[in-house]
N, C-alpha and C positions, 0 to 999 in steps of 0.2 A: 450913258460913257461912263466905266464905272471909275470914282473917282479913289476908293477906298479898297484894298482884301484883308479881308480880319482872319486870324489864326484863333484856332477854336478859340486859346488861349484870352485873343482881347475881346468877341464874343460875348462870352460868360464874365468879363470883367465891365462891362458896357448895360449888361441884361438885366440888372436893378431899376436901371432907368430906362428901356425898350419896355421895362415889367407893366412900372406905373402909364407910361403914354397907355399900349396896348388894352389897359386894364378900364382906360379912358373912353378910349378909341369903342369899344363892345357896351361898355357903357349907355355909349350917344348913341351907339344902334340901336340897345335896349327901348330907349326912349323912345326912337323914333320909330321904330314898328308898332308900339303901343298906339302912341298916336297916330299914328297910320290907322289901326285900325278903330278907332275907337270912330263911330259918328260923329261928323264936324257938318251940320247945316247950313251955318253961318261960313265955313271956308274959313274956323279962327287960327285951325291952330297951320294953316302953310308957314305963317310969319316961325314958328317954335322950329318947324323943319328944316325952315333955309339954317335959321342959327346951330342948326344939329347937326348940320350937311354940310356948312361953316366950319366949325367946332374941330366935325369929324379929318374934312378935308388939310386944317390945319397939323392937326395931330401927327398927319401921315410924311406931312411936306416936314415936320420934327425929325420921326426915325431919317428919314432921304437926309435929312442936314448930319444927323451919325451916319451916313454911308449903311442906313438897311433899306428893307424897303418892304411896306404890309402888302398880306398878298390874300390874304382871305376874301374875299372877295361879298361872300356871305354872313359878313361881318357875324361868324359862330365860333370857331377854334382860334380867332387871334393867329394867324400865320406869322412870317416875319422872314424873309430871307438877307442874307450877308454875304458879301462875295466875297471868296475868298479864291485860292488855289491851293487847287489839292493834286494831289501824284503827278504836278507840272502842268495842267487845267484845271480853266476859270471852272471855276465853280458855285454852287451857293451853298452856306452852311445855314441848314434852318430847322429855326426853333418852333412850338406850338404852346399857347398861353401854359399849359395843363403839363408841361414838362418844366422842369425845375432846373434846367442849364440847354446850352445848346450842344448837342449830342450826337446832333444827321444830319446827313450833308447829302446834296442828286446835283444831276451836273443838269445846265442850262437847258438840254432838249430832253432831261427825264423826265422835271418833275417831280414834285409831289411824289407821285406813282414810286419814285424810280428815287426816295431816301436809303439810306445807307447807314451804319452804323460807323459815328466818326471812333478810327482804332488809336492807342496809344500812342502810333509812329506821328501820328498826325498834330498831336501836340505839341506843342512845344514856344518858345517865347520869342 
């Protein structure tokens, strides 16, 4: 259940904190991939992997507390959705960690592949 809807302006105002959280998620996921690719005959990496997994889950929960959601399950591009009302319908403002601002949106059914540019008419206070 969505508890909050963002305007494009509100999503961009919260973006500095979202960026920091996503950077850490991606960093921890990279650490985990390195550990999983490293031979571990004595199974000593398991506790580190468990710790990394717990930290990633906590960071994702922090985003949810802010009202947005981490959506990059490959942990490579850092994708975050912000619930919004666009043209009178529920939609998702969509941001990737390599983008300077929240400037795209898509419907719930279209997903990432249906991203469209946020137009000036959608930017309101």
